[in-house]
C-alpha positions in Angstrom: 72.1 69.0 25.3 68.5 69.0 24.4 67.3 67.9 28.2 69.6 71.0 29.0 67.8 73.4 26.3 64.1 71.8 27.2 64.8 72.7 31.0 67.4 76.3 30.6 64.9 78.0 32.9 65.7 75.7 36.6 69.6 76.1 35.3 68.2 79.9 35.2 66.3 79.2 38.5 69.8 77.9 40.3 72.3 81.1 39.3 69.6 82.8 40.4 69.4 81.3 44.1 73.1 81.1 43.5 74.1 85.1 43.0 70.7 85.6 45.4 73.3 83.5 48.0 76.6 85.4 47.1 74.9 88.9 47.7 73.2 88.3 50.9 76.8 87.6 52.4 78.1 90.5 51.6 75.4 92.4 53.4 77.2 92.5 57.2 80.1 93.6 54.7 78.0 96.3 52.3 75.3 97.9 54.5 77.3 98.8 58.4 74.0 99.5 59.9 72.9 96.3 61.5 69.1 98.4 61.6 69.0 97.9 58.1 70.5 94.1 57.3 67.3 92.8 57.6 65.9 94.9 54.8 68.4 93.8 52.6 68.2 90.3 53.1 64.5 89.9 52.5 64.8 92.7 49.5 67.6 90.0 48.1 65.3 87.0 48.9 62.3 89.0 47.4 63.6 90.2 44.3 65.5 86.4 43.3 62.0 84.8 44.4 60.6 86.9 41.5 62.7 86.1 39.0 62.1 82.6 40.2 58.7 82.3 39.7 59.1 84.3 35.9 61.4 81.3 35.4 59.2 78.8 36.9 56.5 79.8 34.9 58.7 79.5 31.6 59.6 76.1 32.9 55.8 75.0 33.6 55.0 76.8 29.9 57.5 74.9 28.3 56.7 71.3 29.6 53.1 71.6 29.3 52.8 72.4 26.3 55.7 70.0 24.6 58.0 72.8 23.5 61.4 71.7 23.1 63.3 75.1 24.9 61.7 78.2 26.6 62.9 80.1 23.6 59.4 79.5 22.2 57.9 81.8 24.8 60.0 84.7 23.8 56.8 87.4 21.8 58.1 86.9 17.8 56.5 88.9 15.5 54.5 87.7 12.5 53.0 85.0 14.9 49.2 84.3 16.2 48.2 82.1 18.5 47.4 81.2 22.0 51.6 80.5 22.6 52.2 84.1 21.3 49.7 85.2 23.6 51.0 84.6 26.3 54.4 84.8 25.7 53.7 88.2 25.3 51.5 89.2 28.5 54.6 87.4 30.1 57.0 89.3 28.7 55.0 92.7 28.8 53.8 91.7 31.9 56.7 91.4 33.8 58.7 94.4 31.6 55.4 96.8 32.8 55.1 95.1 36.6 58.6 95.7 37.2 58.9 99.3 35.9 55.4 100.8 37.5 56.8 99.2 40.9 60.0 100.8 40.5 58.1 103.9 38.8 55.3 104.5 41.0 55.7 102.0 44.1 58.3 101.8 46.5 60.8 100.1 44.2 62.8 103.1 43.1 63.9 104.1 46.9 64.7 100.2 47.8 67.1 99.6 44.7 68.3 102.9 45.4 69.6 101.3 49.2 70.0 98.3 47.8 71.7 98.5 44.8 75.4 98.3 45.8 75.1 95.0 47.1 75.3 93.7 43.4 78.3 96.0 42.6 81.9 94.1 42.5 83.1 96.0 45.2 82.2 95.8 48.0 82.3 99.8 48.9 79.6 100.6 51.9 78.3 104.2 51.8 78.0 103.9 48.2 74.3 105.5 47.3 72.7 105.9 44.2 69.5 108.4 43.5 66.0 107.3 43.2 65.6 109.7 40.6 68.3 108.1 38.5 66.6 104.5 39.3 63.4 105.5 37.8 65.1 106.9 34.7 67.0 104.2 33.9 63.9 101.6 34.6 61.8 103.7 32.0 64.8 103.6 29.8 65.3 99.5 30.5 61.1 99.5 29.9 61.2 100.7 26.3 64.6 99.0 25.6 63.1 95.8 27.0 59.8 95.9 25.4 61.1 97.0 21.4 63.6 93.6 21.8 61.1 91.9 20.1 60.4 93.9 17.5 64.5 93.6 16.9 64.1 89.6 16.7 63.5 87.2 13.2 60.2 85.9 13.5 61.1 82.6 13.8 62.8 81.2 16.8 66.5 82.3 17.4 67.6 78.4 17.5 66.0 75.5 15.7 63.3 74.0 18.2 60.0 72.6 18.0 57.2 75.1 19.4 53.6 73.5 19.5 50.8 75.1 19.9 49.0 75.9 23.2 46.0 74.2 22.9 43.2 75.5 25.4 39.6 73.9 26.1 36.9 73.7 28.6 35.1 70.9 29.4 31.3 71.6 30.2 30.7 70.1 33.3 
């Protein structure tokens, strides 16, 4: 069981890829316009790749630091040190980056166009308004950034979280 906790980010990568495969198979039924099907497939795999990069980063940080779990890289309040700076940077960078892509970039239009692929029903023609997507993204951002302030200052499970050590060697 400790091995599963230590490499939980790899399990998240596997689940992300499995979901991308499942959603990709919905494209022909959910998007009747053949010209838009390549765009939908690209969107699905780009979203999966972005999540996999985040999870791979957590896996690498866990292995390199010798931590027992990626939970060590949750941004916790009250702790100061390199591990927490990396945790807060990863948490805020991911959340704000995705939100800015949706609100200021072309993300709202792309998510609105392809969101029906992620619903349980395979009904085509379901449309979402980009404005609604932007408002939901802002709400998601605020909620996600407030979560670390609601988590106790200790990891939710008992794990060993050694501090990261950065050193610069003179050449």
